[in-house]
PyMOL commands that place a pseudoatom at each C-alpha (Angstrom):
pseudoatom trace, name=CA, resn=MET, resi=1, chain=A, elem=C, hetatm=0, pos=[-42.079, 110.059, 19.045]
pseudoatom trace, name=CA, resn=SER, resi=2, chain=A, elem=C, hetatm=0, pos=[-40.687, 113.354, 20.153]
pseudoatom trace, name=CA, resn=GLU, resi=3, chain=A, elem=C, hetatm=0, pos=[-39.975, 116.155, 17.730]
pseudoatom trace, name=CA, resn=ASN, resi=4, chain=A, elem=C, hetatm=0, pos=[-36.212, 115.793, 18.391]
pseudoatom trace, name=CA, resn=ILE, resi=5, chain=A, elem=C, hetatm=0, pos=[-36.205, 112.115, 17.472]
pseudoatom trace, name=CA, resn=ASN, resi=6, chain=A, elem=C, hetatm=0, pos=[-38.314, 112.711, 14.357]
pseudoatom trace, name=CA, resn=GLY, resi=7, chain=A, elem=C, hetatm=0, pos=[-35.890, 115.414, 13.244]
pseudoatom trace, name=CA, resn=LEU, resi=8, chain=A, elem=C, hetatm=0, pos=[-32.915, 113.166, 13.884]
pseudoatom trace, name=CA, resn=ILE, resi=9, chain=A, elem=C, hetatm=0, pos=[-34.466, 110.287, 11.944]
pseudoatom trace, name=CA, resn=SER, resi=10, chain=A, elem=C, hetatm=0, pos=[-35.372, 112.610, 9.090]
pseudoatom trace, name=CA, resn=ARG, resi=11, chain=A, elem=C, hetatm=0, pos=[-31.845, 114.034, 8.796]
pseudoatom trace, name=CA, resn=LEU, resi=12, chain=A, elem=C, hetatm=0, pos=[-30.209, 110.629, 9.110]
pseudoatom trace, name=CA, resn=SER, resi=13, chain=A, elem=C, hetatm=0, pos=[-32.510, 109.069, 6.517]
pseudoatom trace, name=CA, resn=GLN, resi=14, chain=A, elem=C, hetatm=0, pos=[-31.599, 111.834, 4.048]
pseudoatom trace, name=CA, resn=GLN, resi=15, chain=A, elem=C, hetatm=0, pos=[-27.909, 111.236, 4.624]
pseudoatom trace, name=CA, resn=LEU, resi=16, chain=A, elem=C, hetatm=0, pos=[-28.291, 107.484, 4.185]
pseudoatom trace, name=CA, resn=GLY, resi=17, chain=A, elem=C, hetatm=0, pos=[-30.601, 107.754, 1.178]
pseudoatom trace, name=CA, resn=THR, resi=18, chain=A, elem=C, hetatm=0, pos=[-33.577, 105.980, 2.729]
pseudoatom trace, name=CA, resn=SER, resi=19, chain=A, elem=C, hetatm=0, pos=[-37.032, 106.946, 3.957]
pseudoatom trace, name=CA, resn=PRO, resi=20, chain=A, elem=C, hetatm=0, pos=[-37.611, 108.007, 7.571]
pseudoatom trace, name=CA, resn=GLU, resi=21, chain=A, elem=C, hetatm=0, pos=[-40.176, 105.207, 7.920]
pseudoatom trace, name=CA, resn=GLU, resi=22, chain=A, elem=C, hetatm=0, pos=[-37.736, 102.548, 6.725]
pseudoatom trace, name=CA, resn=LEU, resi=23, chain=A, elem=C, hetatm=0, pos=[-35.034, 103.829, 9.059]
pseudoatom trace, name=CA, resn=SER, resi=24, chain=A, elem=C, hetatm=0, pos=[-37.418, 104.034, 12.022]
pseudoatom trace, name=CA, resn=ASP, resi=25, chain=A, elem=C, hetatm=0, pos=[-38.746, 100.513, 11.399]
pseudoatom trace, name=CA, resn=ALA, resi=26, chain=A, elem=C, hetatm=0, pos=[-35.212, 99.136, 11.084]
pseudoatom trace, name=CA, resn=ALA, resi=27, chain=A, elem=C, hetatm=0, pos=[-34.190, 100.782, 14.347]
pseudoatom trace, name=CA, resn=LYS, resi=28, chain=A, elem=C, hetatm=0, pos=[-37.261, 99.465, 16.164]
pseudoatom trace, name=CA, resn=ASN, resi=29, chain=A, elem=C, hetatm=0, pos=[-36.567, 95.959, 14.852]
pseudoatom trace, name=CA, resn=GLY, resi=30, chain=A, elem=C, hetatm=0, pos=[-32.862, 96.147, 15.632]
pseudoatom trace, name=CA, resn=ASP, resi=31, chain=A, elem=C, hetatm=0, pos=[-32.027, 95.610, 11.958]
pseudoatom trace, name=CA, resn=ILE, resi=32, chain=A, elem=C, hetatm=0, pos=[-30.249, 98.801, 10.994]
pseudoatom trace, name=CA, resn=GLY, resi=33, chain=A, elem=C, hetatm=0, pos=[-27.844, 96.685, 8.934]
pseudoatom trace, name=CA, resn=ALA, resi=34, chain=A, elem=C, hetatm=0, pos=[-30.537, 96.189, 6.284]
pseudoatom trace, name=CA, resn=VAL, resi=35, chain=A, elem=C, hetatm=0, pos=[-30.808, 99.938, 5.754]
pseudoatom trace, name=CA, resn=LEU, resi=36, chain=A, elem=C, hetatm=0, pos=[-27.051, 100.367, 5.639]
pseudoatom trace, name=CA, resn=LYS, resi=37, chain=A, elem=C, hetatm=0, pos=[-26.647, 97.426, 3.272]
pseudoatom trace, name=CA, resn=ASN, resi=38, chain=A, elem=C, hetatm=0, pos=[-29.004, 98.937, 0.696]
pseudoatom trace, name=CA, resn=SER, resi=39, chain=A, elem=C, hetatm=0, pos=[-27.460, 102.409, 0.798]
pseudoatom trace, name=CA, resn=GLN, resi=40, chain=A, elem=C, hetatm=0, pos=[-24.704, 103.438, -1.586]
pseudoatom trace, name=CA, resn=ASN, resi=41, chain=A, elem=C, hetatm=0, pos=[-23.888, 106.513, 0.479]
pseudoatom trace, name=CA, resn=PRO, resi=42, chain=A, elem=C, hetatm=0, pos=[-20.244, 106.584, 1.636]
pseudoatom trace, name=CA, resn=ARG, resi=43, chain=A, elem=C, hetatm=0, pos=[-21.426, 107.377, 5.179]
pseudoatom trace, name=CA, resn=ALA, resi=44, chain=A, elem=C, hetatm=0, pos=[-23.489, 104.205, 5.225]
pseudoatom trace, name=CA, resn=GLN, resi=45, chain=A, elem=C, hetatm=0, pos=[-20.488, 102.237, 4.018]
pseudoatom trace, name=CA, resn=GLU, resi=46, chain=A, elem=C, hetatm=0, pos=[-18.365, 103.741, 6.807]
pseudoatom trace, name=CA, resn=ALA, resi=47, chain=A, elem=C, hetatm=0, pos=[-21.080, 102.915, 9.357]
pseudoatom trace, name=CA, resn=ARG, resi=48, chain=A, elem=C, hetatm=0, pos=[-21.120, 99.293, 8.139]
pseudoatom trace, name=CA, resn=ARG, resi=49, chain=A, elem=C, hetatm=0, pos=[-17.345, 99.123, 8.517]
pseudoatom trace, name=CA, resn=VAL, resi=50, chain=A, elem=C, hetatm=0, pos=[-17.427, 100.497, 12.071]
pseudoatom trace, name=CA, resn=LEU, resi=51, chain=A, elem=C, hetatm=0, pos=[-20.342, 98.288, 13.131]
pseudoatom trace, name=CA, resn=SER, resi=52, chain=A, elem=C, hetatm=0, pos=[-18.629, 95.179, 11.762]
pseudoatom trace, name=CA, resn=ASP, resi=53, chain=A, elem=C, hetatm=0, pos=[-15.613, 95.786, 14.030]
pseudoatom trace, name=CA, resn=PRO, resi=54, chain=A, elem=C, hetatm=0, pos=[-16.471, 95.090, 17.700]
pseudoatom trace, name=CA, resn=GLU, resi=55, chain=A, elem=C, hetatm=0, pos=[-13.663, 97.324, 19.009]
pseudoatom trace, name=CA, resn=GLN, resi=56, chain=A, elem=C, hetatm=0, pos=[-14.724, 100.258, 16.817]
pseudoatom trace, name=CA, resn=THR, resi=57, chain=A, elem=C, hetatm=0, pos=[-18.372, 99.745, 17.795]
pseudoatom trace, name=CA, resn=LYS, resi=58, chain=A, elem=C, hetatm=0, pos=[-17.415, 99.810, 21.473]
pseudoatom trace, name=CA, resn=LYS, resi=59, chain=A, elem=C, hetatm=0, pos=[-15.502, 103.073, 21.000]
pseudoatom trace, name=CA, resn=LEU, resi=60, chain=A, elem=C, hetatm=0, pos=[-18.434, 104.572, 19.132]
pseudoatom trace, name=CA, resn=LEU, resi=61, chain=A, elem=C, hetatm=0, pos=[-20.965, 103.623, 21.795]
pseudoatom trace, name=CA, resn=GLN, resi=62, chain=A, elem=C, hetatm=0, pos=[-18.772, 105.082, 24.532]
pseudoatom trace, name=CA, resn=SER, resi=63, chain=A, elem=C, hetatm=0, pos=[-18.563, 108.489, 22.858]
pseudoatom trace, name=CA, resn=PRO, resi=64, chain=A, elem=C, hetatm=0, pos=[-20.361, 111.384, 24.566]
pseudoatom trace, name=CA, resn=GLN, resi=65, chain=A, elem=C, hetatm=0, pos=[-22.500, 111.895, 21.457]
pseudoatom trace, name=CA, resn=ALA, resi=66, chain=A, elem=C, hetatm=0, pos=[-23.671, 108.275, 21.423]
pseudoatom trace, name=CA, resn=GLN, resi=67, chain=A, elem=C, hetatm=0, pos=[-24.375, 108.387, 25.151]
pseudoatom trace, name=CA, resn=ALA, resi=68, chain=A, elem=C, hetatm=0, pos=[-26.481, 111.550, 24.708]
pseudoatom trace, name=CA, resn=LEU, resi=69, chain=A, elem=C, hetatm=0, pos=[-28.349, 109.991, 21.789]
pseudoatom trace, name=CA, resn=MET, resi=70, chain=A, elem=C, hetatm=0, pos=[-29.106, 106.829, 23.765]
pseudoatom trace, name=CA, resn=LYS, resi=71, chain=A, elem=C, hetatm=0, pos=[-30.413, 108.937, 26.641]
pseudoatom trace, name=CA, resn=MET, resi=72, chain=A, elem=C, hetatm=0, pos=[-32.607, 110.916, 24.249]
pseudoatom trace, name=CA, resn=LEU, resi=73, chain=A, elem=C, hetatm=0, pos=[-33.964, 107.782, 22.578]
pseudoatom trace, name=CA, resn=GLY, resi=74, chain=A, elem=C, hetatm=0, pos=[-34.536, 106.191, 25.955]
pseudoatom trace, name=CA, resn=GLY, resi=75, chain=A, elem=C, hetatm=0, pos=[-36.653, 109.109, 27.059]
pseudoatom trace, name=CA, resn=GLU, resi=76, chain=A, elem=C, hetatm=0, pos=[-34.173, 110.561, 29.566]
pseudoatom trace, name=CA, resn=LYS, resi=77, chain=A, elem=C, hetatm=0, pos=[-33.501, 114.285, 29.564]
for i in range(1, 77): cmd.bond("trace and resi %d" % i, "trace and resi %d" % (i + 1))
show_as sticks, trace
zoom trace
């Protein structure tokens, strides 16, 4: 994994109160909900709320930040 992705996973795992390994594994398996479910962090609770609403999820994924993140994770520069 690139240094940028490792840094992103590390920062996000700290904010969600989980380990980078657990977060990375959940993302690879497409089961990020398990990580969010176990976190008591208010940000994780907000993420669960957004991801449970299809319209909010669509808006989130269309944001410039999400598009840039998907490009980075997909290996595009």
